[in-house]
Structure formats: structure tokens, C-alpha cells
C-alpha positions as CSV (number, residue, x, y, z in Angstrom):
1,M,16.9,137.3,-29.5
2,Q,13.6,135.3,-29.6
3,K,12.5,133.9,-26.3
4,N,11.9,130.1,-25.9
5,R,8.1,129.9,-25.8
6,S,6.1,127.0,-24.6
7,P,4.5,125.2,-27.5
8,R,0.7,125.4,-27.2
9,G,-0.5,122.3,-25.3
10,Y,3.1,121.2,-24.3
11,P,4.3,123.5,-21.5
12,A,6.2,120.8,-19.7
13,A,8.1,119.8,-22.7
14,A,9.1,123.4,-23.4
15,K,10.4,123.8,-19.9
16,A,12.5,120.7,-20.2
17,G,14.0,122.0,-23.4
18,F,12.2,119.6,-25.8
19,S,11.1,120.6,-29.3
20,H,7.8,119.7,-30.9
21,K,9.5,116.8,-32.6
22,D,10.9,115.5,-29.2
23,T,7.5,115.8,-27.5
24,C,5.8,113.9,-30.3
25,N,8.4,111.1,-30.2
26,L,7.9,110.7,-26.5
27,L,4.5,109.2,-27.3
28,L,5.9,106.6,-29.7
29,P,8.2,103.6,-29.2
30,A,11.9,104.3,-29.0
31,S,12.5,102.7,-32.4
32,I,10.0,105.1,-34.2
33,T,10.8,108.7,-34.8
34,V,8.6,111.1,-36.6
35,P,10.0,114.0,-38.6
36,V,7.9,117.1,-37.9
37,R,7.6,119.8,-40.4
38,G,5.1,122.5,-41.0
39,K,2.3,122.1,-38.4
40,P,3.9,120.3,-35.5
41,D,0.9,120.2,-33.2
42,A,-1.4,118.5,-35.8
43,L,1.3,116.0,-36.9
44,C,2.1,115.2,-33.3
45,C,-1.5,114.5,-32.4
46,L,-2.0,112.4,-35.5
47,S,1.1,110.4,-34.7
48,A,0.0,109.9,-31.1
49,L,-3.4,108.8,-32.2
50,T,-1.9,106.3,-34.7
51,C,0.3,104.9,-31.9
52,C,-2.7,104.5,-29.6
53,L,-4.7,102.7,-32.2
54,L,-1.8,100.4,-33.0
55,V,-1.4,99.5,-29.3
56,L,-5.2,98.9,-29.0
57,C,-5.2,96.6,-32.0
58,L,-2.4,94.6,-30.6
59,A,-4.1,94.3,-27.3
60,L,-7.3,93.0,-29.0
61,M,-5.6,90.5,-31.2
62,P,-6.5,86.8,-30.3
63,V,-3.7,85.1,-28.5
64,T,-3.1,81.4,-29.1
65,P,-3.1,79.7,-25.7
66,A,0.0,77.8,-24.6
67,R,-0.4,74.1,-24.2
68,A,-1.7,73.4,-20.7
69,A,0.7,71.6,-18.4
70,I,-1.2,69.3,-15.9
71,R,0.4,67.4,-13.0
72,G,-1.2,64.2,-11.8
73,Q,-0.8,60.6,-10.8
74,V,-1.2,57.8,-13.3
75,V,-3.7,55.4,-11.7
76,R,-4.5,53.1,-14.7
77,V,-2.7,52.0,-17.8
78,L,-5.2,50.8,-20.4
79,D,-2.9,49.9,-23.2
80,G,0.4,51.1,-24.7
81,D,-0.8,54.6,-25.5
82,T,-3.8,55.2,-23.2
83,V,-3.7,55.9,-19.4
84,E,-5.9,57.4,-16.7
85,V,-4.5,60.2,-14.5
86,N,-5.9,61.7,-11.3
87,S,-5.4,65.4,-11.2
88,A,-7.0,68.1,-9.0
89,H,-9.7,65.7,-7.8
90,R,-10.7,64.6,-11.3
91,R,-9.8,61.7,-13.5
92,L,-8.5,62.3,-17.0
93,R,-8.3,59.7,-19.7
94,V,-5.2,60.5,-21.7
95,R,-4.2,59.3,-25.1
96,L,-0.4,59.6,-25.7
97,A,-0.1,62.1,-28.5
98,G,1.8,61.4,-31.6
99,I,2.2,57.6,-31.1
100,D,0.1,54.5,-31.9
101,A,0.7,51.3,-29.8
102,P,-0.5,47.8,-30.7
103,E,-4.0,47.2,-29.4
104,M,-4.5,44.7,-26.6
105,G,-5.8,42.1,-29.0
106,Q,-2.7,42.3,-31.2
107,T,0.6,40.6,-31.0
108,Y,2.8,42.7,-28.7
109,G,-0.2,44.7,-27.4
110,R,0.1,43.3,-23.9
111,R,3.9,43.9,-23.9
112,S,3.5,47.4,-25.0
113,C,1.0,48.0,-22.2
114,Q,3.2,46.4,-19.6
115,A,6.2,48.5,-20.8
116,L,4.2,51.7,-20.3
117,R,2.9,50.5,-17.0
118,A,6.5,49.8,-15.8
119,L,7.5,53.3,-16.7
120,I,4.7,55.4,-15.2
121,D,2.1,53.5,-13.3
122,G,1.5,55.2,-9.9
123,R,4.0,57.9,-10.8
124,T,3.3,61.7,-10.8
125,V,3.7,62.9,-14.3
126,T,3.3,66.1,-16.3
127,L,0.8,66.2,-19.2
128,V,1.4,68.7,-22.0
129,G,-1.5,69.1,-24.4
130,H,-4.9,70.7,-24.7
131,Q,-6.7,69.0,-27.6
132,R,-9.1,66.0,-27.3
133,D,-9.9,63.2,-29.7
134,H,-13.4,62.0,-30.8
135,Y,-13.4,59.8,-27.7
136,H,-13.0,62.9,-25.5
137,R,-9.5,61.7,-24.4
138,L,-6.9,64.4,-23.7
139,L,-4.1,64.2,-26.3
140,A,-0.9,64.9,-24.4
141,V,2.8,64.2,-24.2
142,I,3.6,62.6,-20.9
143,W,6.8,63.8,-19.2
144,L,8.5,62.1,-16.2
145,N,11.7,63.5,-14.7
146,G,12.4,65.4,-17.9
147,E,11.8,62.4,-20.2
148,D,9.3,62.2,-23.0
149,I,7.5,59.0,-22.3
150,N,5.7,59.0,-25.7
151,A,9.1,59.1,-27.4
152,R,10.3,56.3,-25.1
153,Q,7.5,54.0,-26.2
154,V,8.5,54.5,-29.9
155,A,12.2,54.3,-29.3
156,T,12.0,51.0,-27.5
157,G,9.8,49.4,-30.2
158,M,6.6,49.5,-28.2
159,A,4.6,51.8,-30.5
160,W,4.6,53.4,-34.0
161,A,4.7,57.1,-34.8
162,Y,1.1,58.0,-35.2
163,R,0.0,58.4,-38.9
164,F,-2.8,60.7,-40.2
165,H,-3.6,60.0,-43.8
166,Q,-0.4,57.8,-44.0
167,R,1.8,60.6,-42.8
168,A,3.5,60.8,-39.4
169,E,2.3,63.7,-37.3
170,N,5.6,64.0,-35.4
171,A,8.9,63.9,-37.4
172,A,11.0,63.2,-34.3
173,Y,8.9,60.2,-33.4
174,L,9.2,58.9,-37.0
175,R,13.0,59.0,-36.8
176,L,12.8,57.1,-33.5
177,E,10.6,54.5,-35.1
178,R,13.0,54.0,-38.0
179,Q,15.9,53.6,-35.6
180,A,13.9,51.0,-33.6
181,R,13.0,49.1,-36.8
182,K,16.6,49.2,-37.9
183,T,17.9,47.8,-34.6
184,H,15.0,45.2,-34.3
185,V,13.9,46.2,-30.8
186,G,10.5,45.5,-29.3
187,L,7.8,44.7,-31.8
188,W,10.4,45.1,-34.7
189,Q,11.8,41.7,-33.8
190,R,9.0,40.4,-35.9
191,A,9.4,40.5,-39.7
192,R,6.1,42.3,-40.5
193,P,4.2,43.5,-37.4
194,M,0.7,44.7,-38.3
195,E,0.1,48.4,-37.8
196,P,-2.6,49.1,-35.2
197,W,-4.6,51.3,-37.7
198,R,-4.7,48.3,-40.1
199,W,-5.7,46.0,-37.3
200,R,-8.5,48.3,-36.2
201,A,-9.7,48.6,-39.8
202,G,-10.0,44.8,-39.9
203,M,-12.0,44.8,-36.7
204,K,-14.7,47.1,-38.0
205,G,-18.1,45.5,-38.0
206,R,-17.1,42.9,-35.5
207,S,-18.4,42.7,-32.0
208,H,-16.0,44.7,-29.8
209,P,-16.1,47.6,-27.3
210,A,-16.6,51.1,-28.7
211,E,-13.3,52.5,-27.5
212,P,-9.8,51.5,-28.3
213,G,-7.8,50.1,-25.4
214,R,-10.5,47.7,-24.3
215,W,-9.9,44.7,-26.5
216,L,-9.0,42.6,-23.5
217,A,-9.8,42.9,-19.8
218,Y,-8.0,45.6,-17.8
219,S,-6.7,43.1,-15.4
220,R,-4.0,42.0,-17.9
221,C,-2.2,45.4,-17.6
222,E,-3.5,47.5,-14.8
223,N,-2.4,47.8,-11.2
224,P,-5.2,46.4,-9.0
225,R,-4.1,48.5,-6.1
226,L,-4.9,51.7,-7.9
227,A,-7.8,50.5,-10.1
228,N,-10.5,51.4,-7.6
229,Q,-9.1,54.8,-6.5
């Protein structure tokens, strides 16, 4: 009767009663088994090397960062889709992502601004987003007590779903816009409200501030108590 020898290079496995195949499979994920025939040591080493290379490749793959969540206090509401937030001893200018509110010089612009101010001015909110626009404003969804404030502005007829090349970026916001239009709430009480992107296009070449949200003085919408903080 042949004695149970220890395989060359795997003495511990032999003592535990493992075969060459069992020893090799210990080096691989549980879902992968390697049939070993012929030269077990060579195949086992090859399989282990392949597994190590796979793990290394996965570790080196670029990982898309999750959207940053920032907590802060809203200290200024500039218009219906732009605010300033104090967070960690810095002030962020935030553009509400996915929506487009009437500018302050437009009909309903001031109401939209006041509606947003009533919702979040002076409140501690959560900002979700990491991209910035060409004005270097943070593009973010603002959350307050579990509510999407961006969506609230659209649902109450205080903003449009933002369009890029005439297509809405957020399908959920577009559905809210259509519902608001159907029920004639907010700016949809007017027969044909002018879209802010069309209004801005009409303002090109005229004398106005370089950044949206400054068409009229801040004092029409901001909270004077927080403005100088």
C-alpha cells in the first residue's frame, strides 16, 4: 500500500489530507475550481499567479468617486436656483442641479427666489454633487429633512427642469414640470411663461452682470441678518 507523501512544496496540505487540486483551489475564489491533470505543481502555480494578477488588476482599476455629501448652512439665496452655503469655514456658491428657475429680471423670478428662501434660508442642508459649472458654482441637489429641494421647486411651479440642447437632464424633474404645468401651479398660471434660457439669450449683448442670479439687487430676496456673515 502506497504511503501518502507530502507533495513537493505543499507539506501542510498533505498533512491536512488535501490533494494537489485542493491545495491549488485554496488560492482561488470559492466560485473558481481548477481541474488539475498531468503536472499538478506547474498548473497550481500558474493558476495562483493568474489569480494574483487578476486581484492586482482589480485593485489598480480607477474607481469613480461617489458624489460628495456636504453639510452646511444656507446663508444667502440669490435666486430660485442659486444659493450660498457656509460649510467647514468656507462659503460655497451652489447652483441647484437639474433645474432652471426664472431670472430675477423675469416675471416670477422674485417669487421663485422667495419660495426657495422660505424653504431653506438659514437652514442646515445636505448638498449632493461634485461637479462645477463654468461660473465655478457647485452643482448639487439640496436635501432638507429627506426632501429634494430641487424637485420641490419644479413641482410647485417655481422652476423648469433644466434643458441641455433642448433635452431635460433629469427625467424625474421633467415629469414634475409637466404635472405642475397641467395643474397650473406657480409660474404655470401664466399662459406662456418665458423659459429662462430664452430670456438669457435675449439679454446677450446688453449691459448686465456677468453671472446669472444678479439681475436685480440681492436685497429683494436675501436675508439681511445672514448676508454679512
